[in-house]
All heavy atoms as TSV, in Angstrom:
chain	resi	resn	atom	element	x	y	z
A	1	MET	N	N	128.437	126.388	60.678
A	1	MET	CA	C	128.688	127.659	61.332
A	1	MET	C	C	127.718	127.816	62.496
A	1	MET	O	O	126.554	127.485	62.387
A	1	MET	CB	C	128.513	128.791	60.332
A	1	MET	CG	C	128.785	130.131	60.930
A	1	MET	SD	S	128.907	131.347	59.617
A	1	MET	CE	C	129.168	132.777	60.602
A	2	ASP	N	N	128.223	128.366	63.604
A	2	ASP	CA	C	127.409	128.543	64.800
A	2	ASP	C	C	126.787	129.946	64.766
A	2	ASP	O	O	127.429	130.929	65.141
A	2	ASP	CB	C	128.275	128.369	66.045
A	2	ASP	CG	C	127.442	128.376	67.312
A	2	ASP	OD1	O	126.208	128.352	67.194
A	2	ASP	OD2	O	128.017	128.403	68.406
A	3	TYR	N	N	125.562	130.058	64.287
A	3	TYR	CA	C	124.913	131.356	64.165
A	3	TYR	C	C	124.544	131.951	65.521
A	3	TYR	O	O	124.429	133.162	65.665
A	3	TYR	CB	C	123.663	131.246	63.298
A	3	TYR	CG	C	123.992	130.993	61.853
A	3	TYR	CD1	C	123.852	129.735	61.293
A	3	TYR	CD2	C	124.470	132.014	61.059
A	3	TYR	CE1	C	124.155	129.497	59.978
A	3	TYR	CE2	C	124.780	131.802	59.727
A	3	TYR	CZ	C	124.627	130.539	59.190
A	3	TYR	OH	O	124.949	130.322	57.890
A	4	LYS	N	N	124.387	131.102	66.516
A	4	LYS	CA	C	124.028	131.585	67.850
A	4	LYS	C	C	125.159	132.427	68.439
A	4	LYS	O	O	124.928	133.430	69.111
A	4	LYS	CB	C	123.727	130.397	68.757
A	4	LYS	CG	C	123.348	130.786	70.153
A	4	LYS	CD	C	123.124	129.561	71.016
A	4	LYS	CE	C	122.922	129.995	72.449
A	4	LYS	NZ	N	123.002	128.890	73.372
A	5	ALA	N	N	126.392	132.054	68.189
A	5	ALA	CA	C	127.532	132.749	68.774
A	5	ALA	C	C	127.782	134.109	68.102
A	5	ALA	O	O	128.447	134.973	68.678
A	5	ALA	CB	C	128.781	131.891	68.660
A	6	ALA	N	N	127.265	134.304	66.909
A	6	ALA	CA	C	127.529	135.544	66.188
A	6	ALA	C	C	126.892	136.730	66.900
A	6	ALA	O	O	127.510	137.775	67.078
A	6	ALA	CB	C	127.013	135.445	64.763
A	7	GLY	N	N	125.658	136.592	67.334
A	7	GLY	CA	C	124.990	137.677	68.048
A	7	GLY	C	C	124.656	138.856	67.154
A	7	GLY	O	O	125.027	138.921	65.992
A	8	ALA	N	N	123.966	139.791	67.713
A	8	ALA	CA	C	123.586	140.996	66.983
A	8	ALA	C	C	124.712	142.020	67.071
A	8	ALA	O	O	125.454	142.061	68.056
A	8	ALA	CB	C	122.306	141.573	67.577
A	9	PRO	N	N	124.843	142.864	66.061
A	9	PRO	CA	C	125.894	143.886	66.125
A	9	PRO	C	C	125.597	144.905	67.229
A	9	PRO	O	O	124.444	145.212	67.517
A	9	PRO	CB	C	125.841	144.534	64.741
A	9	PRO	CG	C	124.484	144.248	64.230
A	9	PRO	CD	C	124.077	142.930	64.827
A	10	LYS	N	N	126.656	145.428	67.847
A	10	LYS	CA	C	126.481	146.436	68.897
A	10	LYS	C	C	126.174	147.770	68.236
A	10	LYS	O	O	126.884	148.195	67.321
A	10	LYS	CB	C	127.739	146.532	69.736
A	10	LYS	CG	C	127.989	145.275	70.543
A	10	LYS	CD	C	129.223	145.415	71.400
A	10	LYS	CE	C	129.445	144.147	72.189
A	10	LYS	NZ	N	130.679	144.195	72.971
A	11	LEU	N	N	125.167	148.426	68.719
A	11	LEU	CA	C	124.775	149.716	68.156
A	11	LEU	C	C	125.638	150.824	68.736
A	11	LEU	O	O	126.041	150.768	69.892
A	11	LEU	CB	C	123.302	149.985	68.452
A	11	LEU	CG	C	122.324	148.959	67.886
A	11	LEU	CD1	C	120.910	149.290	68.331
A	11	LEU	CD2	C	122.395	148.924	66.374
A	12	GLY	N	N	125.888	151.847	67.928
A	12	GLY	CA	C	126.680	152.979	68.386
A	12	GLY	C	C	125.913	153.818	69.388
A	12	GLY	O	O	124.687	153.837	69.417
A	13	LYS	N	N	126.657	154.510	70.226
A	13	LYS	CA	C	126.033	155.379	71.229
A	13	LYS	C	C	126.053	156.812	70.716
A	13	LYS	O	O	126.800	157.552	71.155
A	13	LYS	CB	C	126.822	155.313	72.541
A	13	LYS	CG	C	126.774	153.988	73.209
A	13	LYS	CD	C	127.589	154.059	74.473
A	13	LYS	CE	C	127.467	152.846	75.308
A	13	LYS	NZ	N	128.302	151.763	74.900
A	14	ASN	N	N	125.330	157.251	69.922
A	14	ASN	CA	C	125.280	158.568	69.291
A	14	ASN	C	C	125.755	159.700	70.212
A	14	ASN	O	O	125.011	160.615	70.517
A	14	ASN	CB	C	123.842	158.812	68.831
A	14	ASN	CG	C	123.772	159.886	67.800
A	14	ASN	OD1	O	124.783	160.301	67.279
A	14	ASN	ND2	N	122.582	160.339	67.499
A	15	ALA	N	N	126.996	159.653	70.679
A	15	ALA	CA	C	127.540	160.676	71.567
A	15	ALA	C	C	129.000	160.937	71.194
A	15	ALA	O	O	129.708	160.024	70.775
A	15	ALA	CB	C	127.445	160.214	73.007
A	16	PRO	N	N	129.466	162.168	71.353
A	16	PRO	CA	C	130.860	162.457	71.032
A	16	PRO	C	C	131.813	161.797	72.022
A	16	PRO	O	O	131.453	161.521	73.164
A	16	PRO	CB	C	130.945	163.979	71.127
A	16	PRO	CG	C	129.818	164.381	71.989
A	16	PRO	CD	C	128.743	163.367	71.781
A	17	LYS	N	N	133.037	161.561	71.595
A	17	LYS	CA	C	134.038	160.919	72.456
A	17	LYS	C	C	134.607	161.888	73.477
A	17	LYS	O	O	135.198	161.484	74.463
A	17	LYS	CB	C	135.160	160.348	71.596
A	17	LYS	CG	C	134.712	159.199	70.730
A	17	LYS	CD	C	135.852	158.603	69.966
A	17	LYS	CE	C	135.356	157.441	69.125
A	17	LYS	NZ	N	136.426	156.798	68.385
A	18	HIS	N	N	134.506	163.158	73.223
A	18	HIS	CA	C	135.035	164.158	74.156
A	18	HIS	C	C	134.149	165.400	74.133
A	18	HIS	O	O	133.356	165.592	73.208
A	18	HIS	CB	C	136.466	164.536	73.765
A	18	HIS	CG	C	136.539	165.188	72.417
A	18	HIS	ND1	N	136.550	164.461	71.256
A	18	HIS	CD2	C	136.594	166.486	72.047
A	18	HIS	CE1	C	136.604	165.293	70.220
A	18	HIS	NE2	N	136.627	166.529	70.677
A	19	ALA	N	N	134.283	166.253	75.125
A	19	ALA	CA	C	133.511	167.494	75.196
A	19	ALA	C	C	134.273	168.597	74.467
A	19	ALA	O	O	135.493	168.720	74.600
A	19	ALA	CB	C	133.290	167.889	76.649
A	20	GLU	N	N	133.572	169.378	73.690
A	20	GLU	CA	C	134.198	170.493	72.981
A	20	GLU	C	C	134.499	171.628	73.951
A	20	GLU	O	O	133.753	171.862	74.894
A	20	GLU	CB	C	133.274	170.996	71.874
A	20	GLU	CG	C	133.075	170.014	70.749
A	20	GLU	CD	C	134.333	169.790	69.938
A	20	GLU	OE1	O	135.177	170.701	69.850
A	20	GLU	OE2	O	134.476	168.687	69.405
A	21	HIS	N	N	135.582	172.357	73.703
A	21	HIS	CA	C	135.951	173.448	74.604
A	21	HIS	C	C	135.029	174.654	74.458
A	21	HIS	O	O	134.948	175.474	75.352
A	21	HIS	CB	C	137.406	173.860	74.375
A	21	HIS	CG	C	137.623	174.580	73.084
A	21	HIS	ND1	N	137.734	173.911	71.876
A	21	HIS	CD2	C	137.735	175.887	72.795
A	21	HIS	CE1	C	137.903	174.802	70.912
A	21	HIS	NE2	N	137.913	175.994	71.435
A	22	ASN	N	N	134.342	174.768	73.328
A	22	ASN	CA	C	133.452	175.904	73.111
A	22	ASN	C	C	132.032	175.427	72.822
A	22	ASN	O	O	131.331	175.998	71.997
A	22	ASN	CB	C	133.973	176.785	71.977
A	22	ASN	CG	C	134.069	176.035	70.671
A	22	ASN	OD1	O	133.967	174.821	70.645
A	22	ASN	ND2	N	134.249	176.742	69.584
A	23	ALA	N	N	131.595	174.407	73.522
A	23	ALA	CA	C	130.263	173.854	73.298
A	23	ALA	C	C	129.197	174.814	73.815
A	23	ALA	O	O	129.443	175.606	74.730
A	23	ALA	CB	C	130.136	172.513	74.003
A	24	HIS	N	N	128.008	174.748	73.230
A	24	HIS	CA	C	126.897	175.583	73.688
A	24	HIS	C	C	126.580	175.252	75.133
A	24	HIS	O	O	126.498	174.091	75.515
A	24	HIS	CB	C	125.652	175.340	72.832
A	24	HIS	CG	C	125.776	175.906	71.459
A	24	HIS	ND1	N	125.657	177.243	71.192
A	24	HIS	CD2	C	126.040	175.315	70.272
A	24	HIS	CE1	C	125.818	177.457	69.906
A	24	HIS	NE2	N	126.066	176.301	69.321
A	25	GLY	N	N	126.405	176.290	75.959
A	25	GLY	CA	C	126.080	176.076	77.357
A	25	GLY	C	C	127.293	175.995	78.264
A	25	GLY	O	O	127.153	175.841	79.466
A	26	SER	N	N	128.490	176.127	77.711
A	26	SER	CA	C	129.692	176.099	78.535
A	26	SER	C	C	130.034	177.514	78.984
A	26	SER	O	O	129.346	178.474	78.662
A	26	SER	CB	C	130.860	175.494	77.758
A	26	SER	OG	O	131.177	176.304	76.649
A	27	LYS	N	N	131.123	177.648	79.746
A	27	LYS	CA	C	131.518	178.980	80.240
A	27	LYS	C	C	131.880	179.911	79.095
A	27	LYS	O	O	131.556	181.095	79.121
A	27	LYS	CB	C	132.720	178.855	81.172
A	27	LYS	CG	C	132.401	178.245	82.505
A	27	LYS	CD	C	133.646	178.177	83.376
A	27	LYS	CE	C	133.339	177.464	84.676
A	27	LYS	NZ	N	134.548	177.309	85.495
A	28	LYS	N	N	132.556	179.382	78.085
A	28	LYS	CA	C	132.992	180.225	76.973
A	28	LYS	C	C	131.839	180.619	76.051
A	28	LYS	O	O	131.899	181.651	75.388
A	28	LYS	CB	C	134.057	179.506	76.151
A	28	LYS	CG	C	135.389	179.419	76.843
A	28	LYS	CD	C	136.445	178.894	75.900
A	28	LYS	CE	C	137.795	178.873	76.571
A	28	LYS	NZ	N	138.846	178.449	75.654
A	29	LYS	N	N	130.801	179.801	76.003
A	29	LYS	CA	C	129.702	180.053	75.075
A	29	LYS	C	C	128.372	179.719	75.755
A	29	LYS	O	O	127.759	178.700	75.477
A	29	LYS	CB	C	129.900	179.189	73.830
A	29	LYS	CG	C	129.078	179.589	72.641
A	29	LYS	CD	C	129.530	178.773	71.442
A	29	LYS	CE	C	128.796	179.171	70.200
A	29	LYS	NZ	N	129.186	178.358	69.070
A	30	PRO	N	N	127.919	180.566	76.688
A	30	PRO	CA	C	126.669	180.262	77.390
A	30	PRO	C	C	125.460	180.378	76.469
A	30	PRO	O	O	125.507	181.057	75.437
A	30	PRO	CB	C	126.618	181.308	78.500
A	30	PRO	CG	C	127.500	182.411	78.033
A	30	PRO	CD	C	128.535	181.799	77.144
A	31	PHE	N	N	124.382	179.726	76.836
A	31	PHE	CA	C	123.156	179.783	76.035
A	31	PHE	C	C	122.613	181.207	75.994
A	31	PHE	O	O	122.614	181.916	76.986
A	31	PHE	CB	C	122.080	178.868	76.622
A	31	PHE	CG	C	122.354	177.420	76.405
A	31	PHE	CD1	C	122.555	176.569	77.480
A	31	PHE	CD2	C	122.416	176.879	75.132
A	31	PHE	CE1	C	122.808	175.229	77.289
A	31	PHE	CE2	C	122.673	175.539	74.929
A	31	PHE	CZ	C	122.871	174.709	76.009
A	32	GLY	N	N	122.149	181.638	74.843
A	32	GLY	CA	C	121.508	182.941	74.703
A	32	GLY	C	C	122.465	184.107	74.628
A	32	GLY	O	O	122.033	185.231	74.420
A	33	ALA	N	N	123.752	183.913	74.811
A	33	ALA	CA	C	124.701	185.022	74.760
A	33	ALA	C	C	125.202	185.166	73.326
A	33	ALA	O	O	125.693	184.226	72.734
A	33	ALA	CB	C	125.868	184.766	75.691
A	34	ARG	N	N	125.062	186.366	72.801
A	34	ARG	CA	C	125.510	186.625	71.444
A	34	ARG	C	C	126.230	187.963	71.407
A	34	ARG	O	O	125.768	188.933	71.992
A	34	ARG	CB	C	124.309	186.693	70.521
A	34	ARG	CG	C	124.485	185.851	69.292
A	34	ARG	CD	C	123.239	185.870	68.478
A	34	ARG	NE	N	122.900	184.496	68.181
A	34	ARG	CZ	C	122.267	184.131	67.106
A	34	ARG	NH1	N	121.837	185.015	66.265
A	34	ARG	NH2	N	122.025	182.880	66.877
A	35	GLU	N	N	127.346	187.986	70.724
A	35	GLU	CA	C	128.077	189.243	70.590
A	35	GLU	C	C	127.303	190.192	69.674
A	35	GLU	O	O	126.606	189.760	68.765
A	35	GLU	CB	C	129.438	188.988	69.970
A	35	GLU	CG	C	130.363	188.172	70.818
A	35	GLU	CD	C	131.702	187.996	70.137
A	35	GLU	OE1	O	131.862	188.440	68.986
A	35	GLU	OE2	O	132.583	187.412	70.769
A	36	ASP	N	N	127.465	191.490	69.920
A	36	ASP	CA	C	126.852	192.440	68.996
A	36	ASP	C	C	127.751	192.568	67.771
A	36	ASP	O	O	128.922	192.185	67.787
A	36	ASP	CB	C	126.622	193.791	69.671
A	36	ASP	CG	C	127.881	194.376	70.263
A	36	ASP	OD1	O	128.815	193.603	70.519
A	36	ASP	OD2	O	127.923	195.601	70.474
A	37	LYS	N	N	127.207	193.098	66.711
A	37	LYS	CA	C	127.923	193.138	65.441
A	37	LYS	C	C	129.136	194.064	65.500
A	37	LYS	O	O	130.138	193.824	64.845
A	37	LYS	CB	C	126.971	193.584	64.338
A	37	LYS	CG	C	127.434	193.171	62.964
A	37	LYS	CD	C	126.305	193.208	61.986
A	37	LYS	CE	C	126.652	192.387	60.773
A	37	LYS	NZ	N	125.550	192.203	59.881
A	38	ALA	N	N	129.062	195.122	66.315
A	38	ALA	CA	C	130.181	196.053	66.421
A	38	ALA	C	C	131.415	195.349	66.989
A	38	ALA	O	O	132.538	195.575	66.528
A	38	ALA	CB	C	129.800	197.235	67.301
A	39	ALA	N	N	131.223	194.499	67.984
A	39	ALA	CA	C	132.350	193.771	68.575
A	39	ALA	C	C	132.943	192.805	67.549
A	39	ALA	O	O	134.172	192.656	67.473
A	39	ALA	CB	C	131.893	193.025	69.818
A	40	LEU	N	N	132.095	192.183	66.770
A	40	LEU	CA	C	132.568	191.259	65.747
A	40	LEU	C	C	133.381	192.002	64.684
A	40	LEU	O	O	134.471	191.562	64.300
A	40	LEU	CB	C	131.379	190.549	65.090
A	40	LEU	CG	C	131.696	189.676	63.886
A	40	LEU	CD1	C	132.537	188.483	64.304
A	40	LEU	CD2	C	130.427	189.205	63.221
A	41	LEU	N	N	132.891	193.120	64.230
A	41	LEU	CA	C	133.616	193.890	63.217
A	41	LEU	C	C	134.951	194.388	63.753
A	41	LEU	O	O	135.955	194.387	63.028
A	41	LEU	CB	C	132.753	195.065	62.746
A	41	LEU	CG	C	131.555	194.680	61.880
A	41	LEU	CD1	C	130.680	195.889	61.617
A	41	LEU	CD2	C	132.007	194.066	60.580
A	42	ALA	N	N	134.986	194.816	65.011
A	42	ALA	CA	C	136.239	195.284	65.605
A	42	ALA	C	C	137.259	194.144	65.659
A	42	ALA	O	O	138.447	194.346	65.361
A	42	ALA	CB	C	135.981	195.822	67.010
A	43	ARG	N	N	136.808	192.948	66.011
A	43	ARG	CA	C	137.697	191.791	66.053
A	43	ARG	C	C	138.214	191.449	64.665
A	43	ARG	O	O	139.392	191.119	64.483
A	43	ARG	CB	C	136.934	190.601	66.622
A	43	ARG	CG	C	137.652	189.944	67.747
A	43	ARG	CD	C	136.928	188.784	68.354
A	43	ARG	NE	N	135.578	188.564	67.917
A	43	ARG	CZ	C	135.077	187.389	67.551
A	43	ARG	NH1	N	135.821	186.327	67.564
A	43	ARG	NH2	N	133.829	187.265	67.202
A	44	MET	N	N	137.342	191.517	63.666
A	44	MET	CA	C	137.741	191.197	62.293
A	44	MET	C	C	138.750	192.217	61.771
A	44	MET	O	O	139.720	191.849	61.102
A	44	MET	CB	C	136.515	191.144	61.390
A	44	MET	CG	C	135.638	189.939	61.639
A	44	MET	SD	S	134.085	189.980	60.752
A	44	MET	CE	C	134.610	189.910	59.061
A	45	LYS	N	N	138.549	193.501	62.075
A	45	LYS	CA	C	139.479	194.537	61.634
A	45	LYS	C	C	140.845	194.362	62.284
A	45	LYS	O	O	141.883	194.517	61.655
A	45	LYS	CB	C	138.915	195.919	61.950
A	45	LYS	CG	C	137.777	196.326	61.035
A	45	LYS	CD	C	137.225	197.692	61.396
A	45	LYS	CE	C	136.032	198.036	60.532
A	45	LYS	NZ	N	135.424	199.317	60.911
A	46	LYS	N	N	140.837	194.011	63.570
A	46	LYS	CA	C	142.101	193.796	64.289
A	46	LYS	C	C	142.868	192.623	63.694
A	46	LYS	O	O	144.082	192.684	63.515
A	46	LYS	CB	C	141.809	193.549	65.762
A	46	LYS	CG	C	143.015	193.500	66.628
A	46	LYS	CD	C	142.622	193.341	68.084
A	46	LYS	CE	C	143.837	193.227	68.966
A	46	LYS	NZ	N	143.479	193.004	70.368
A	47	ALA	N	N	142.139	191.549	63.349
A	47	ALA	CA	C	142.769	190.389	62.750
A	47	ALA	C	C	143.308	190.708	61.362
A	47	ALA	O	O	144.366	190.221	60.958
A	47	ALA	CB	C	141.769	189.237	62.674
A	48	ALA	N	N	142.597	191.555	60.625
A	48	ALA	CA	C	143.040	191.923	59.274
A	48	ALA	C	C	144.300	192.779	59.326
A	48	ALA	O	O	145.167	192.685	58.443
A	48	ALA	CB	C	141.931	192.654	58.553
A	49	GLU	N	N	144.417	193.626	60.363
A	49	GLU	CA	C	145.604	194.480	60.493
A	49	GLU	C	C	146.836	193.649	60.820
A	49	GLU	O	O	147.949	194.022	60.431
A	49	GLU	CB	C	145.366	195.526	61.584
A	49	GLU	CG	C	144.398	196.611	61.187
A	49	GLU	CD	C	144.092	197.561	62.331
A	49	GLU	OE1	O	144.632	197.373	63.430
A	49	GLU	OE2	O	143.288	198.479	62.115
A	50	LYS	N	N	146.650	192.543	61.522
A	50	LYS	CA	C	147.795	191.706	61.896
A	50	LYS	C	C	148.427	191.061	60.671
A	50	LYS	O	O	149.631	190.823	60.653
A	50	LYS	CB	C	147.347	190.596	62.854
A	50	LYS	CG	C	147.170	191.059	64.264
A	50	LYS	CD	C	146.866	189.872	65.168
A	50	LYS	CE	C	146.733	190.308	66.603
A	50	LYS	NZ	N	146.442	189.164	67.486
A	51	LYS	N	N	147.640	190.782	59.641
A	51	LYS	CA	C	148.172	190.109	58.450
A	51	LYS	C	C	149.040	191.002	57.607
A	51	LYS	O	O	149.144	192.021	57.393
A	51	LYS	CB	C	147.018	189.561	57.601
A	51	LYS	CG	C	146.386	188.376	58.242
A	51	LYS	CD	C	145.378	187.761	57.326
A	51	LYS	CE	C	144.797	186.499	57.956
A	51	LYS	NZ	N	143.858	185.841	57.105
């Protein structure tokens, strides 16, 4: 067997294959921006009424 031709395994590039649409730092989810709890509760109530 030719061990020289085998070579070392290629290491993975610890990176995602695509960019997420809601990644931190993007337009939809900028760094440091957080909704207040009242807006969250209003959204949850609206979603519950739809069901």
